[in-house]
C-alpha positions in Angstrom: 291.3 174.4 126.1 289.5 177.0 124.0 288.4 178.9 127.1 292.0 179.0 128.4 293.3 180.4 125.2 290.6 183.1 125.1 291.4 184.0 128.7 295.2 184.2 128.0 294.6 186.4 124.9 292.2 188.7 126.8 294.7 189.0 129.7 297.5 189.8 127.3 295.5 192.4 125.4 294.0 194.2 128.4 297.1 193.8 130.5 299.2 195.7 128.0 296.8 198.7 127.7 298.6 201.7 129.0 296.8 204.2 131.1 295.9 207.5 129.4 298.2 210.2 130.8 295.4 212.8 131.0 293.4 210.4 133.2 296.3 210.1 135.6 296.2 213.7 136.7 292.9 213.2 138.7 294.6 210.6 140.9 297.8 212.4 141.8 296.2 214.8 144.3 296.4 213.7 148.0 298.6 212.2 150.7 301.0 209.5 149.6 303.1 207.1 151.6 306.2 205.5 150.1 305.9 201.7 149.7 309.0 200.8 147.7 311.8 201.9 145.5 312.9 199.7 142.6 316.5 200.3 141.4 317.5 200.3 137.8 319.1 196.8 138.3 315.8 195.4 139.5 316.6 195.3 143.2 313.8 196.6 145.4 313.8 198.4 148.8 310.6 198.0 150.8 309.4 200.6 153.3 307.3 199.2 156.2 306.9 202.4 158.0 307.6 206.0 157.2 307.5 209.0 159.5 306.9 211.4 156.6 304.5 211.3 153.7 304.1 213.3 150.6 301.2 215.7 150.2 300.6 216.5 146.5 298.2 219.2 145.4 297.3 219.6 141.7 295.6 222.7 140.2 295.1 222.4 136.4 298.5 221.9 134.9 300.7 222.6 137.9 301.0 221.7 141.6 303.1 221.4 144.6 304.6 218.6 146.7 305.3 218.9 150.5 306.6 216.5 153.1 304.3 216.2 156.1 304.4 214.1 159.3 301.1 212.5 160.3 300.1 212.8 164.0 298.0 210.4 166.0 295.1 212.9 166.2 294.8 213.0 162.4 296.6 216.3 161.9 299.9 216.8 160.1 303.1 218.7 161.0 304.5 220.5 158.0 307.5 222.6 157.3 308.0 225.5 154.8 309.8 223.3 152.2 307.6 223.1 149.0 308.5 221.7 145.6 306.5 223.2 142.8 305.9 221.4 139.6 304.2 221.7 136.2 302.4 218.8 134.5 303.0 218.1 130.8 301.8 215.3 128.6 304.6 214.3 126.3 303.9 211.5 123.8 302.1 208.8 125.8 303.4 209.9 129.3 302.6 212.4 132.0 305.6 214.2 133.3 306.1 216.3 136.5 308.7 219.0 136.0 310.0 220.3 139.4 311.8 223.5 140.0 313.4 224.7 143.3 315.9 227.4 144.0 318.6 224.6 144.1 317.7 222.2 141.3 315.2 221.2 138.6 314.2 217.7 137.5 311.4 215.6 136.0 309.6 212.5 137.0 307.5 210.3 134.7 304.2 209.0 136.0 304.0 205.3 135.2 300.8 204.6 136.9 298.2 206.6 138.9 295.2 205.1 140.5 293.0 205.8 143.5 295.3 203.8 145.8 298.6 203.6 143.9 301.1 206.0 142.4 304.3 204.9 140.5 306.8 207.4 139.2 310.2 207.1 137.6 313.0 209.6 138.1 316.0 210.7 136.0 318.1 208.0 137.6 315.6 205.3 136.4 314.5 204.6 140.0 310.8 203.7 140.3 309.0 205.0 143.4 305.8 203.2 144.4 303.5 205.0 146.7 300.2 203.9 148.4 297.5 206.3 149.4 297.9 207.3 153.0 295.2 206.4 155.4 295.0 208.1 158.8 296.0 206.3 162.0 293.3 204.5 163.7 293.7 204.0 167.4 291.2 201.6 169.0 289.6 203.0 172.0 287.9 200.7 174.6 
C-alpha cells in the first residue's frame, strides 16, 4: 500500500511539471503532420492522412511556416506561401506571433517534444502534430 501511495504522489508531482518554454524552441523546427484538432468544447477531430504537412524553420527568435506536399521519392512540392512568425516567451508560455499581408495572430505552444507538437490558437482550438516521417515504399 505504501508503494502505491509513493507511486501516485510521484506521478502527480512529475505529471504536473510544465515544460520550460525556452526548451520548446529546439523542438519546433522540422516537418509536422497534423494528427488532431481538439475543439473548445472538448470534441476531437482526428486526421488519418493529410496531403500537406507543415514545414517550420526557426532561427533564433523568429521563423517561418510553409505548407508542403510530400512526394513518394522523398522530395516535397512547395508553393510561395510563407507565414513568418516571431517567438516570445511570455510568463510560462512560448508564443508564436504570425504576420502576413492579410492578418496577424498568435499561437501558444503547449507542448513541444521530438515527436509531438501541440499549439493553441486564438479560438482555443488545440492542434496536435506528429513529426512527419518520409514514405517508405517496400521494394521486392
